[in-house]
C-alpha positions, 0 to 999 in steps of 0.5 A: 499500500502506498503510504501517501497519495496526492491528487488534485493538481493541474493547470490553472491561470494566475490568480485562480485556485486549486485544492490538493488532497492527500490520501493516507492510511491510518498508520501514516496519518493518525498522531502525526504532524503532516505537511506539504512541500513543493519542488521544481526541477534543479531546486531543493524541495521547499517547505509550504506548510504543516499542520499538527495532529494535536490542536491542528496548528498550522504553520506556513512558508513565507512565500505562501503565507496568507494564500494557502491554507492546510487542513486535515480530516482525521476521520478520513485520514485526508490532508488538503492544501487550498491554494488561492491567488496562485502565481506562476512561481507556484508552479511545482510538483507538490508533495504530502509528507508525514512526520512522527519526528516533530511537531510545531513550527520547526517541522520545516526540513524534509529530514523531519519527515519519514514519509513522502507521497510521489507528488502532483504537478501544479502549473500556474500560467501568467 
């Protein structure tokens, strides 16, 4: 069973919106911090945001703060990323991630996460 499966990517014009989903199993979702990262060719994976499993506190990268919103549906083991006011520079492959290693605002590095999905492409045209 694939631990994490992203969906919802696609093409959108600048200023538009998309919502990404990440389907997890109970093993890779329950009692875990969940996060989103993105990556463009030739660049390191960039932290987009994360959400705690206790209290649901959210934390965001500076480039998406105020435009993107992370949420989680614990009964369905699903993570979401609502992306509004999209810009061409948001074009990337977006990855869902799961962590049993950390919680709170410090969970911003890929090494803080022990599962990643295979990614979904988001392309924003100008």
